N, CA, C and O atoms as CSV, one atom per row, in Angstrom:
chain,resi,resn,atom,element,x,y,z
A,1,MET,N,N,1.060,-1.190,-0.060
A,1,MET,CA,C,-0.074,0.076,-0.173
A,1,MET,C,C,0.749,1.714,-0.078
A,1,MET,O,O,1.330,2.084,0.942
A,2,GLN,N,N,0.685,2.249,-0.887
A,2,GLN,CA,C,1.308,3.275,-0.763
A,2,GLN,C,C,0.612,4.506,-0.427
A,2,GLN,O,O,-0.312,5.074,-1.009
A,3,ILE,N,N,1.317,4.833,0.751
A,3,ILE,CA,C,1.289,5.775,1.729
A,3,ILE,C,C,1.066,7.344,0.815
A,3,ILE,O,O,2.044,7.579,0.106
A,4,THR,N,N,-0.168,8.528,0.728
A,4,THR,CA,C,-0.845,9.530,0.273
A,4,THR,C,C,-0.460,10.620,1.281
A,4,THR,O,O,-0.035,10.386,2.412
A,5,ASP,N,N,-0.583,11.398,0.941
A,5,ASP,CA,C,-0.441,12.939,1.471
A,5,ASP,C,C,-1.585,12.614,2.851
A,5,ASP,O,O,-1.307,12.716,4.045
A,6,THR,N,N,-2.763,12.249,2.316
A,6,THR,CA,C,-3.843,11.882,3.004
A,6,THR,C,C,-3.553,11.004,4.532
A,6,THR,O,O,-3.800,11.360,5.684
A,7,HIS,N,N,-3.011,9.893,4.077
A,7,HIS,CA,C,-2.577,9.429,4.869
A,7,HIS,C,C,-1.959,9.543,6.016
A,7,HIS,O,O,-2.282,9.115,7.124
A,8,ALA,N,N,-0.556,10.477,5.496
A,8,ALA,CA,C,0.406,10.616,5.934
A,8,ALA,C,C,0.168,11.757,6.924
A,8,ALA,O,O,0.885,11.978,7.900
A,9,ILE,N,N,-1.076,12.563,6.517
A,9,ILE,CA,C,-1.579,13.469,7.809
A,9,ILE,C,C,-2.494,13.283,8.580
A,9,ILE,O,O,-2.890,14.161,9.346
A,10,ILE,N,N,-3.134,11.770,8.494
A,10,ILE,CA,C,-3.507,11.414,9.746
A,10,ILE,C,C,-2.541,10.526,10.479
A,10,ILE,O,O,-2.480,10.809,11.675
A,11,TYR,N,N,-1.984,9.806,10.206
A,11,TYR,CA,C,-1.229,8.918,10.536
A,11,TYR,C,C,0.108,9.553,11.352
A,11,TYR,O,O,0.763,8.927,12.186
A,12,SER,N,N,0.383,11.066,10.880
A,12,SER,CA,C,1.631,10.933,11.305
A,12,SER,C,C,1.771,11.937,12.732
A,12,SER,O,O,1.292,13.013,13.092
A,13,THR,N,N,2.685,10.951,13.285
A,13,THR,CA,C,3.313,11.250,14.474
A,13,THR,C,C,3.679,12.311,14.963
A,13,THR,O,O,3.839,12.420,16.179
A,14,ASP,N,N,3.926,13.511,13.944
A,14,ASP,CA,C,4.464,15.105,14.409
A,14,ASP,C,C,2.810,15.568,14.393
A,14,ASP,O,O,1.828,15.249,13.722
A,15,ALA,N,N,3.120,16.630,15.676
A,15,ALA,CA,C,1.939,17.683,15.289
A,15,ALA,C,C,1.521,18.376,14.848
A,15,ALA,O,O,1.738,19.548,15.157
A,16,PRO,N,N,0.600,17.981,13.776
A,16,PRO,CA,C,0.313,18.958,12.503
A,16,PRO,C,C,-0.342,20.462,12.660
A,16,PRO,O,O,-1.023,20.657,13.667
A,17,THR,N,N,-0.219,21.233,11.981
A,17,THR,CA,C,-0.472,22.706,12.863
A,17,THR,C,C,-1.999,22.814,12.028
A,17,THR,O,O,-2.417,23.943,11.773
A,18,GLU,N,N,-2.501,22.068,11.773
A,18,GLU,CA,C,-4.226,22.410,10.714
A,18,GLU,C,C,-4.474,20.348,11.448
A,18,GLU,O,O,-3.779,19.526,12.045
A,19,LEU,N,N,-5.690,20.416,10.954
A,19,LEU,CA,C,-6.386,19.036,10.848
A,19,LEU,C,C,-6.684,18.723,9.733
A,19,LEU,O,O,-6.767,19.428,8.727
A,20,SER,N,N,-6.886,17.473,9.891
A,20,SER,CA,C,-6.936,16.719,8.491
A,20,SER,C,C,-8.043,16.956,8.265
A,20,SER,O,O,-8.840,17.107,9.191
A,21,PRO,N,N,-8.468,17.074,6.781
A,21,PRO,CA,C,-10.098,17.282,5.877
A,21,PRO,C,C,-10.693,15.774,6.523
A,21,PRO,O,O,-11.894,15.857,6.783
A,22,VAL,N,N,-10.238,14.766,6.752
A,22,VAL,CA,C,-10.958,13.624,7.218
A,22,VAL,C,C,-11.291,13.865,8.719
A,22,VAL,O,O,-12.463,13.749,9.080
A,23,ILE,N,N,-10.645,14.085,9.314
A,23,ILE,CA,C,-10.868,14.808,10.908
A,23,ILE,C,C,-12.346,15.163,10.857
A,23,ILE,O,O,-13.366,14.604,11.260
A,24,LEU,N,N,-11.993,16.710,9.981
A,24,LEU,CA,C,-13.357,17.684,10.144
A,24,LEU,C,C,-14.491,17.201,9.390
A,24,LEU,O,O,-15.506,17.896,9.360
A,25,ARG,N,N,-14.450,16.195,8.832
A,25,ARG,CA,C,-15.619,15.928,8.344
A,25,ARG,C,C,-16.377,14.533,8.962
A,25,ARG,O,O,-17.459,13.988,8.743
A,26,ALA,N,N,-15.054,14.214,9.981
A,26,ALA,CA,C,-15.621,13.040,10.675
A,26,ALA,C,C,-16.002,13.825,11.698
A,26,ALA,O,O,-16.536,13.046,12.488
A,27,THR,N,N,-16.033,14.672,12.049
A,27,THR,CA,C,-16.452,15.322,13.570
A,27,THR,C,C,-18.035,16.339,12.868
A,27,THR,O,O,-19.192,16.205,13.269
A,28,SER,N,N,-17.724,16.946,12.165
A,28,SER,CA,C,-19.009,17.509,11.355
A,28,SER,C,C,-19.657,16.702,11.371
A,28,SER,O,O,-20.571,17.029,12.128
A,29,LEU,N,N,-19.828,15.741,11.000
A,29,LEU,CA,C,-20.609,14.326,10.898
A,29,LEU,C,C,-21.257,13.789,12.173
A,29,LEU,O,O,-22.442,13.459,12.218
A,30,ILE,N,N,-20.539,13.730,13.054
A,30,ILE,CA,C,-21.189,13.284,14.463
A,30,ILE,C,C,-21.430,14.101,15.166
A,30,ILE,O,O,-21.989,13.765,16.210
A,31,VAL,N,N,-21.096,15.718,14.919
A,31,VAL,CA,C,-22.111,16.981,15.356
A,31,VAL,C,C,-23.448,16.481,14.765
A,31,VAL,O,O,-24.257,15.741,15.324
A,32,LEU,N,N,-23.534,17.055,13.463
A,32,LEU,CA,C,-24.882,16.502,12.912
A,32,LEU,C,C,-25.993,16.012,13.214
A,32,LEU,O,O,-27.152,16.381,13.403
A,33,LEU,N,N,-25.053,14.594,13.222
A,33,LEU,CA,C,-26.043,13.714,13.447
A,33,LEU,C,C,-26.556,13.853,14.868
A,33,LEU,O,O,-27.766,13.711,15.047
A,34,THR,N,N,-25.736,14.124,15.930
A,34,THR,CA,C,-26.092,13.736,17.340
A,34,THR,C,C,-27.464,15.235,17.607
A,34,THR,O,O,-28.244,15.187,18.558
A,35,ALA,N,N,-27.475,16.243,16.724
A,35,ALA,CA,C,-27.977,17.477,16.536
A,35,ALA,C,C,-29.297,17.183,16.055
A,35,ALA,O,O,-30.239,17.932,16.316
A,36,VAL,N,N,-29.456,15.895,15.210
A,36,VAL,CA,C,-30.725,16.049,14.100
A,36,VAL,C,C,-31.901,14.433,15.101
A,36,VAL,O,O,-33.094,14.141,15.192
A,37,ALA,N,N,-30.629,13.897,15.587
A,37,ALA,CA,C,-30.907,12.273,16.145
A,37,ALA,C,C,-32.628,12.143,17.190
A,37,ALA,O,O,-32.733,12.400,18.390
A,38,THR,N,N,-33.482,11.792,16.482
A,38,THR,CA,C,-34.768,11.767,17.562
A,38,THR,C,C,-35.339,10.283,17.322
A,38,THR,O,O,-35.166,9.599,16.313
A,39,THR,N,N,-36.169,9.891,18.655
A,39,THR,CA,C,-36.525,8.911,18.867
A,39,THR,C,C,-36.872,8.003,17.429
A,39,THR,O,O,-36.900,8.618,16.363
A,40,ALA,N,N,-37.120,6.599,17.451
A,40,ALA,CA,C,-37.278,5.898,16.371
A,40,ALA,C,C,-39.211,5.558,16.697
A,40,ALA,O,O,-39.754,5.366,17.786
A,41,HIS,N,N,-39.737,5.586,15.542
A,41,HIS,CA,C,-41.124,4.931,15.238
A,41,HIS,C,C,-41.071,4.259,16.879
A,41,HIS,O,O,-41.268,4.857,17.937
A,42,ALA,N,N,-40.708,2.698,16.637
A,42,ALA,CA,C,-41.087,1.657,17.583
A,42,ALA,C,C,-40.641,2.110,19.397
A,42,ALA,O,O,-40.767,1.400,20.394
A,43,GLN,N,N,-40.333,2.927,19.337
A,43,GLN,CA,C,-39.796,3.474,20.742
A,43,GLN,C,C,-41.073,4.034,21.367
A,43,GLN,O,O,-41.276,3.920,22.576
A,44,HIS,N,N,-42.058,4.726,20.428
A,44,HIS,CA,C,-43.031,5.125,20.946
A,44,HIS,C,C,-44.411,4.466,21.587
A,44,HIS,O,O,-45.227,4.074,20.752
A,45,LEU,N,N,-44.706,4.327,22.795
A,45,LEU,CA,C,-45.450,3.450,22.986
A,45,LEU,C,C,-46.813,3.898,22.693
A,45,LEU,O,O,-47.090,4.924,23.313
A,46,THR,N,N,-47.545,3.550,22.109
A,46,THR,CA,C,-49.395,4.322,21.450
A,46,THR,C,C,-50.680,3.926,22.450
A,46,THR,O,O,-51.719,4.539,22.693
A,47,HIS,N,N,-50.105,2.486,22.981
A,47,HIS,CA,C,-51.635,1.784,23.660
A,47,HIS,C,C,-50.588,0.894,25.072
A,47,HIS,O,O,-49.408,0.703,25.368
A,48,ASP,N,N,-51.810,0.617,25.521
A,48,ASP,CA,C,-51.146,-0.544,26.470
A,48,ASP,C,C,-52.081,-1.931,26.289
A,48,ASP,O,O,-53.253,-2.267,26.119
A,49,PHE,N,N,-50.954,-2.406,26.419
A,49,PHE,CA,C,-51.341,-4.127,25.886
A,49,PHE,C,C,-52.160,-4.384,27.408
A,49,PHE,O,O,-52.362,-3.705,28.414
A,50,GLN,N,N,-52.489,-5.744,26.954
A,50,GLN,CA,C,-53.609,-6.200,28.051
A,50,GLN,C,C,-52.703,-7.198,29.154
A,50,GLN,O,O,-53.395,-7.849,29.937
A,51,SER,N,N,-51.392,-7.331,29.244
A,51,SER,CA,C,-50.533,-8.337,29.933
A,51,SER,C,C,-50.037,-7.160,30.803
A,51,SER,O,O,-50.091,-7.452,31.998
A,52,PHE,N,N,-49.649,-6.126,30.601
A,52,PHE,CA,C,-48.750,-5.148,30.735
A,52,PHE,C,C,-49.086,-3.777,30.811
A,52,PHE,O,O,-48.983,-3.308,29.678
A,53,PRO,N,N,-49.418,-2.972,31.576
A,53,PRO,CA,C,-49.393,-1.463,31.152
A,53,PRO,C,C,-47.986,-0.836,30.998
A,53,PRO,O,O,-46.932,-0.910,31.629
A,54,ALA,N,N,-48.525,-0.025,29.619
A,54,ALA,CA,C,-47.148,1.098,29.060
A,54,ALA,C,C,-46.966,1.829,29.840
A,54,ALA,O,O,-45.876,2.086,30.351
A,55,THR,N,N,-48.578,2.573,30.217
A,55,THR,CA,C,-47.965,3.601,30.886
A,55,THR,C,C,-48.436,3.783,32.276
A,55,THR,O,O,-49.508,3.265,32.588
A,56,PRO,N,N,-47.465,4.754,33.528
A,56,PRO,CA,C,-47.848,4.778,34.936
A,56,PRO,C,C,-49.579,5.024,35.313
A,56,PRO,O,O,-50.158,4.751,36.364
A,57,LYS,N,N,-50.212,5.716,33.885
A,57,LYS,CA,C,-51.637,6.103,34.408
A,57,LYS,C,C,-52.493,4.909,34.135
A,57,LYS,O,O,-53.692,5.112,33.940
A,58,ALA,N,N,-51.932,3.445,34.089
A,58,ALA,CA,C,-52.631,2.967,33.768
A,58,ALA,C,C,-52.806,1.745,35.182
A,58,ALA,O,O,-51.687,1.439,35.593
A,59,THR,N,N,-53.691,1.195,35.779
A,59,THR,CA,C,-53.999,0.469,36.542
A,59,THR,C,C,-53.259,-1.008,36.322
A,59,THR,O,O,-53.577,-1.769,35.408
A,60,PRO,N,N,-52.569,-1.197,36.977
A,60,PRO,CA,C,-51.457,-2.748,37.476
A,60,PRO,C,C,-52.527,-3.781,37.374
A,60,PRO,O,O,-53.395,-3.528,38.210
A,61,ARG,N,N,-52.778,-4.744,36.743
A,61,ARG,CA,C,-53.497,-6.245,36.957
A,61,ARG,C,C,-52.460,-7.154,37.463
A,61,ARG,O,O,-52.791,-8.340,37.465
A,62,LEU,N,N,-51.516,-6.932,37.807
A,62,LEU,CA,C,-50.744,-7.852,38.224
A,62,LEU,C,C,-51.245,-7.689,40.125
A,62,LEU,O,O,-51.910,-6.840,40.718
A,63,MET,N,N,-50.510,-8.999,40.604
A,63,MET,CA,C,-50.643,-8.929,41.989
A,63,MET,C,C,-50.192,-8.140,42.513
A,63,MET,O,O,-49.018,-7.982,42.178
A,64,ALA,N,N,-50.722,-7.128,43.635
A,64,ALA,CA,C,-51.053,-5.984,44.391
A,64,ALA,C,C,-49.373,-5.881,45.382
A,64,ALA,O,O,-48.622,-4.915,45.515
A,65,THR,N,N,-49.276,-7.054,45.835
A,65,THR,CA,C,-48.132,-7.220,46.948
A,65,THR,C,C,-47.571,-8.277,46.399
A,65,THR,O,O,-48.278,-9.012,45.709
A,66,PRO,N,N,-45.966,-8.621,46.622
A,66,PRO,CA,C,-45.365,-9.856,46.594
A,66,PRO,C,C,-45.851,-10.688,47.500
A,66,PRO,O,O,-46.641,-10.243,48.333
A,67,PRO,N,N,-45.512,-11.924,47.514
A,67,PRO,CA,C,-45.906,-12.624,48.746
A,67,PRO,C,C,-44.741,-12.583,49.738
A,67,PRO,O,O,-43.676,-12.203,49.253
A,68,THR,N,N,-44.747,-12.993,51.402
A,68,THR,CA,C,-43.981,-12.925,52.078
A,68,THR,C,C,-42.796,-13.705,52.093
A,68,THR,O,O,-43.129,-14.757,51.547
A,69,THR,N,N,-41.404,-13.794,52.463
A,69,THR,CA,C,-40.671,-14.638,52.297
A,69,THR,C,C,-39.884,-14.912,53.461
A,69,THR,O,O,-40.209,-14.174,54.391
A,70,TYR,N,N,-38.670,-15.970,53.828
A,70,TYR,CA,C,-37.861,-15.872,55.125
A,70,TYR,C,C,-36.565,-15.208,54.453
A,70,TYR,O,O,-35.516,-15.831,54.622
A,71,TRP,N,N,-36.510,-14.061,53.735
A,71,TRP,CA,C,-35.354,-13.518,53.671
A,71,TRP,C,C,-34.640,-13.309,54.467
A,71,TRP,O,O,-33.518,-13.802,54.353
A,72,LEU,N,N,-34.946,-12.509,55.603
A,72,LEU,CA,C,-34.937,-11.756,57.019
A,72,LEU,C,C,-34.415,-12.771,57.468
A,72,LEU,O,O,-33.214,-12.688,57.210
A,73,GLU,N,N,-34.646,-13.757,58.035
A,73,GLU,CA,C,-34.646,-15.108,58.897
A,73,GLU,C,C,-33.339,-15.701,57.856
A,73,GLU,O,O,-32.322,-16.138,58.396
A,74,GLY,N,N,-33.427,-15.680,56.771
A,74,GLY,CA,C,-32.391,-16.960,56.082
A,74,GLY,C,C,-31.063,-15.393,55.947
A,74,GLY,O,O,-29.885,-15.715,55.787
A,75,GLY,N,N,-31.382,-13.984,56.020
A,75,GLY,CA,C,-30.309,-13.278,55.810
A,75,GLY,C,C,-29.466,-13.323,57.580
A,75,GLY,O,O,-28.249,-13.314,57.764
A,76,LEU,N,N,-30.403,-13.363,58.527
A,76,LEU,CA,C,-29.338,-13.212,59.489
A,76,LEU,C,C,-28.866,-14.056,60.138
A,76,LEU,O,O,-27.925,-13.717,60.856
A,77,ILE,N,N,-29.376,-15.712,60.166
A,77,ILE,CA,C,-29.084,-16.976,60.201
A,77,ILE,C,C,-27.708,-17.093,59.168
A,77,ILE,O,O,-26.779,-17.460,59.887
A,78,GLY,N,N,-27.289,-16.938,57.923
A,78,GLY,CA,C,-25.913,-16.814,56.783
A,78,GLY,C,C,-25.335,-15.864,57.686
A,78,GLY,O,O,-24.216,-16.250,58.024
A,79,GLY,N,N,-25.712,-14.589,58.298
A,79,GLY,CA,C,-24.448,-13.431,57.988
A,79,GLY,C,C,-24.261,-13.805,59.748
A,79,GLY,O,O,-23.099,-13.697,60.139
A,80,ILE,N,N,-24.915,-14.072,60.418
A,80,ILE,CA,C,-24.578,-14.244,62.497
A,80,ILE,C,C,-23.352,-15.812,61.984
A,80,ILE,O,O,-22.150,-15.716,62.233
A,81,GLY,N,N,-23.918,-17.069,61.310
A,81,GLY,CA,C,-23.084,-18.086,61.290
A,81,GLY,C,C,-21.855,-17.815,60.158
A,81,GLY,O,O,-20.803,-18.104,60.728
A,82,LEU,N,N,-21.682,-17.534,59.280
A,82,LEU,CA,C,-20.441,-17.364,58.618
A,82,LEU,C,C,-19.944,-15.965,58.786
A,82,LEU,O,O,-19.393,-15.509,57.783
A,83,GLY,N,N,-20.015,-15.175,59.837
A,83,GLY,CA,C,-19.805,-14.076,60.242
A,83,GLY,C,C,-18.842,-14.174,61.408
A,83,GLY,O,O,-17.893,-13.439,61.682
A,84,VAL,N,N,-19.303,-15.249,62.034
A,84,VAL,CA,C,-18.690,-15.890,63.491
A,84,VAL,C,C,-17.577,-17.202,63.227
A,84,VAL,O,O,-16.533,-17.395,63.850
A,85,LEU,N,N,-18.071,-17.922,62.251
A,85,LEU,CA,C,-16.953,-18.679,61.324
A,85,LEU,C,C,-16.022,-18.063,61.091
A,85,LEU,O,O,-14.991,-18.490,61.612
A,86,SER,N,N,-15.912,-16.918,60.309
A,86,SER,CA,C,-15.083,-16.423,59.575
A,86,SER,C,C,-13.974,-15.333,60.731
A,86,SER,O,O,-12.762,-15.115,60.738
A,87,ALA,N,N,-14.937,-14.936,61.461
A,87,ALA,CA,C,-14.137,-14.617,62.844
A,87,ALA,C,C,-13.109,-15.412,63.143
A,87,ALA,O,O,-11.950,-15.120,62.847
A,88,TYR,N,N,-13.569,-16.855,63.968
A,88,TYR,CA,C,-13.156,-17.038,64.268
A,88,TYR,C,C,-11.575,-18.104,63.619
A,88,TYR,O,O,-10.588,-18.212,64.347
A,89,GLU,N,N,-11.618,-18.655,62.458
A,89,GLU,CA,C,-10.899,-18.644,61.226
A,89,GLU,C,C,-9.842,-17.647,60.876
A,89,GLU,O,O,-8.772,-18.026,60.399
A,90,GLY,N,N,-10.080,-16.495,61.075
A,90,GLY,CA,C,-9.343,-15.857,61.121
A,90,GLY,C,C,-8.274,-15.043,62.175
A,90,GLY,O,O,-7.109,-14.646,62.202
A,91,GLY,N,N,-9.220,-15.070,62.831
A,91,GLY,CA,C,-8.041,-14.869,64.313
A,91,GLY,C,C,-6.948,-16.193,64.795
A,91,GLY,O,O,-6.024,-16.072,65.599
A,92,ARG,N,N,-7.401,-17.655,63.949
A,92,ARG,CA,C,-6.547,-18.918,64.071
A,92,ARG,C,C,-5.661,-18.698,63.209
A,92,ARG,O,O,-4.732,-19.455,63.491
A,93,TRP,N,N,-5.330,-17.922,62.054
A,93,TRP,CA,C,-4.805,-18.029,61.197
A,93,TRP,C,C,-3.556,-16.676,61.279
A,93,TRP,O,O,-2.544,-16.587,60.583
A,94,CYS,N,N,-4.092,-15.587,62.506
A,94,CYS,CA,C,-3.427,-14.397,62.327
A,94,CYS,C,C,-2.120,-14.823,63.158
A,94,CYS,O,O,-2.212,-15.574,64.129
A,95,GLU,N,N,-0.807,-14.254,62.680
A,95,GLU,CA,C,0.228,-14.358,63.170
A,95,GLU,C,C,1.091,-13.941,64.134
A,95,GLU,O,O,1.935,-14.484,64.847
A,96,SER,N,N,0.435,-12.235,63.890
A,96,SER,CA,C,0.460,-11.440,64.726
A,96,SER,C,C,0.295,-11.095,66.458
A,96,SER,O,O,-0.643,-11.641,67.040
A,97,SER,N,N,1.107,-10.302,67.142
A,97,SER,CA,C,0.801,-10.104,68.454
A,97,SER,C,C,-0.919,-9.496,68.502
A,97,SER,O,O,-1.653,-9.682,69.472
A,98,ASP,N,N,-1.188,-9.015,67.688
A,98,ASP,CA,C,-2.820,-7.937,67.861
A,98,ASP,C,C,-3.623,-8.479,66.632
A,98,ASP,O,O,-3.470,-8.308,65.422
A,99,CYS,N,N,-4.240,-8.965,67.130
A,99,CYS,CA,C,-4.975,-9.670,65.719
A,99,CYS,C,C,-6.613,-9.443,66.020
A,99,CYS,O,O,-7.484,-10.213,65.614
A,100,THR,N,N,-6.837,-8.328,66.751
A,100,THR,CA,C,-8.534,-7.513,66.770
A,100,THR,C,C,-9.197,-7.012,65.481
A,100,THR,O,O,-10.344,-7.285,65.127
A,101,THR,N,N,-8.179,-6.121,64.726
A,101,THR,CA,C,-8.742,-5.907,63.907
A,101,THR,C,C,-8.681,-6.687,63.023
A,101,THR,O,O,-9.767,-6.852,62.467
A,102,GLY,N,N,-7.706,-7.375,62.550
A,102,GLY,CA,C,-8.033,-8.520,61.153
A,102,GLY,C,C,-9.163,-9.205,61.435
A,102,GLY,O,O,-10.103,-9.169,60.641
A,103,THR,N,N,-9.236,-9.977,62.690
A,103,THR,CA,C,-10.623,-11.064,63.186
A,103,THR,C,C,-11.409,-10.542,62.690
A,103,THR,O,O,-12.108,-11.094,61.839
A,104,LEU,N,N,-11.664,-8.471,63.296
A,104,LEU,CA,C,-12.933,-8.333,63.163
A,104,LEU,C,C,-13.366,-7.670,61.460
A,104,LEU,O,O,-14.445,-7.350,60.962
A,105,THR,N,N,-12.084,-7.671,60.987
A,105,THR,CA,C,-12.461,-7.653,59.409
A,105,THR,C,C,-12.483,-8.287,59.000
A,105,THR,O,O,-12.605,-7.999,57.809
A,106,VAL,N,N,-12.410,-10.051,59.289
A,106,VAL,CA,C,-12.559,-10.793,58.671
A,106,VAL,C,C,-14.255,-11.707,58.956
A,106,VAL,O,O,-14.776,-12.694,58.437
A,107,GLY,N,N,-14.543,-11.026,59.723
A,107,GLY,CA,C,-15.577,-11.390,60.413
A,107,GLY,C,C,-16.583,-10.807,59.854
A,107,GLY,O,O,-17.475,-11.587,59.518
A,108,LEU,N,N,-16.871,-9.018,59.493
A,108,LEU,CA,C,-17.628,-8.336,59.177
A,108,LEU,C,C,-17.874,-9.098,57.837
A,108,LEU,O,O,-18.930,-9.699,57.638
A,109,LEU,N,N,-16.852,-9.052,56.921
A,109,LEU,CA,C,-16.489,-9.509,55.608
A,109,LEU,C,C,-17.555,-10.687,55.096
A,109,LEU,O,O,-18.138,-10.728,54.012
A,110,GLY,N,N,-17.662,-12.011,56.645
A,110,GLY,CA,C,-17.764,-12.940,56.168
A,110,GLY,C,C,-19.553,-13.017,56.615
A,110,GLY,O,O,-20.367,-13.861,56.240
A,111,ALA,N,N,-19.775,-11.851,57.513
A,111,ALA,CA,C,-21.101,-11.228,58.204
A,111,ALA,C,C,-21.610,-11.058,56.613
A,111,ALA,O,O,-22.334,-11.960,56.190
A,112,GLY,N,N,-21.393,-10.342,56.026
A,112,GLY,CA,C,-21.994,-9.660,54.798
A,112,GLY,C,C,-22.133,-10.420,53.985
A,112,GLY,O,O,-23.289,-10.517,53.573
A,113,LEU,N,N,-21.280,-11.156,53.465
A,113,LEU,CA,C,-21.182,-12.623,52.185
A,113,LEU,C,C,-22.489,-13.424,52.736
A,113,LEU,O,O,-23.360,-13.591,51.882
A,114,GLY,N,N,-22.755,-13.940,54.022
A,114,GLY,CA,C,-23.179,-14.658,54.577
A,114,GLY,C,C,-24.666,-14.045,54.623
A,114,GLY,O,O,-25.513,-14.833,54.201
A,115,PHE,N,N,-25.186,-12.711,55.079
A,115,PHE,CA,C,-25.975,-12.026,54.566
A,115,PHE,C,C,-26.836,-12.531,53.773
A,115,PHE,O,O,-27.842,-13.218,53.944
A,116,THR,N,N,-26.068,-11.903,52.459
A,116,THR,CA,C,-26.777,-11.972,51.254
A,116,THR,C,C,-26.994,-13.551,50.430
A,116,THR,O,O,-27.711,-13.884,49.487
A,117,VAL,N,N,-26.358,-14.035,50.980
A,117,VAL,CA,C,-26.269,-15.607,50.230
A,117,VAL,C,C,-27.468,-15.991,51.233
A,117,VAL,O,O,-28.380,-16.399,50.513
A,118,GLY,N,N,-27.798,-16.031,52.361
A,118,GLY,CA,C,-28.901,-16.608,53.150
A,118,GLY,C,C,-30.056,-15.797,53.013
A,118,GLY,O,O,-31.156,-16.344,53.092
A,119,ALA,N,N,-29.956,-14.354,52.783
A,119,ALA,CA,C,-31.400,-13.807,52.252
A,119,ALA,C,C,-31.898,-14.180,50.611
A,119,ALA,O,O,-33.057,-14.102,50.202
A,120,LEU,N,N,-30.843,-14.550,49.908
A,120,LEU,CA,C,-31.244,-14.946,48.601
A,120,LEU,C,C,-31.889,-16.033,48.888
A,120,LEU,O,O,-32.950,-16.249,48.304
A,121,ILE,N,N,-31.466,-16.813,49.703
A,121,ILE,CA,C,-31.766,-18.292,49.583
A,121,ILE,C,C,-33.374,-18.324,50.910
A,121,ILE,O,O,-34.288,-19.136,50.766
A,122,GLY,N,N,-33.355,-17.626,51.683
A,122,GLY,CA,C,-34.520,-17.609,52.281
A,122,GLY,C,C,-35.371,-16.815,51.611
A,122,GLY,O,O,-36.438,-16.750,52.221
A,123,GLY,N,N,-35.364,-16.211,50.668
A,123,GLY,CA,C,-36.195,-15.793,49.719
A,123,GLY,C,C,-36.564,-16.286,48.867
A,123,GLY,O,O,-37.210,-15.666,48.023
A,124,GLN,N,N,-36.317,-17.492,48.763
A,124,GLN,CA,C,-37.112,-18.527,47.424
A,124,GLN,C,C,-38.017,-19.161,48.166
A,124,GLN,O,O,-38.926,-19.671,47.511
A,125,PHE,N,N,-38.097,-19.392,50.169
A,125,PHE,CA,C,-39.395,-20.018,50.215
A,125,PHE,C,C,-40.804,-18.891,51.050
A,125,PHE,O,O,-40.612,-18.081,51.957
A,126,PRO,N,N,-41.678,-19.102,50.605
A,126,PRO,CA,C,-42.692,-17.910,50.847
A,126,PRO,C,C,-43.177,-18.706,52.251
A,126,PRO,O,O,-43.151,-19.919,52.454
A,127,LYS,N,N,-43.750,-17.340,53.400
A,127,LYS,CA,C,-44.568,-17.964,54.359
A,127,LYS,C,C,-45.868,-18.359,54.160
A,127,LYS,O,O,-46.504,-17.757,53.295
A,128,HIS,N,N,-46.236,-18.970,54.586
A,128,HIS,CA,C,-47.171,-19.717,54.445
A,128,HIS,C,C,-47.941,-18.737,55.711
A,128,HIS,O,O,-47.383,-18.626,56.802
A,129,ASN,N,N,-49.372,-18.005,55.403
A,129,ASN,CA,C,-50.271,-17.709,56.673
A,129,ASN,C,C,-51.307,-18.278,56.904
A,129,ASN,O,O,-52.083,-18.649,56.024
A,130,ASN,N,N,-51.482,-18.438,58.150
A,130,ASN,CA,C,-52.293,-19.473,58.972
A,130,ASN,C,C,-53.638,-19.173,59.192
A,130,ASN,O,O,-54.378,-19.636,60.061
A,131,GLU,N,N,-53.916,-18.242,58.203
A,131,GLU,CA,C,-55.443,-17.687,58.643
A,131,GLU,C,C,-56.418,-18.416,57.562
A,131,GLU,O,O,-56.120,-18.639,56.388
A,132,PRO,N,N,-57.527,-18.709,58.140
A,132,PRO,CA,C,-58.702,-19.734,57.376
A,132,PRO,C,C,-59.557,-19.213,55.868
A,132,PRO,O,O,-60.387,-19.954,55.342
């Protein structure tokens, strides 16, 4: 491939004193397209579907409140269990004379991870109402 003057201006490592025509055309095209861009016809919702309301004014036909689950209980069990276990293991692995900060840090990280995993697992089980 033979290098022409235009290629030399675009790919030159020297700092040019003027911008190349290709860069000017590309910049003006980007500015023009950004200024006149509008939403496409398919992006305008004109009516509500039967199964899902497209506008916030429509009354939802879905379930009003989600069923209650055991997410909090699962999170507490997982957080306390993994927090205590990781603090214990973090204290055992410490080799310095003052391990309080490291033990607390590892325990809090374990508690956060345990709460998250426990809440995700507990959220899969719905609570049953004993009302007749």
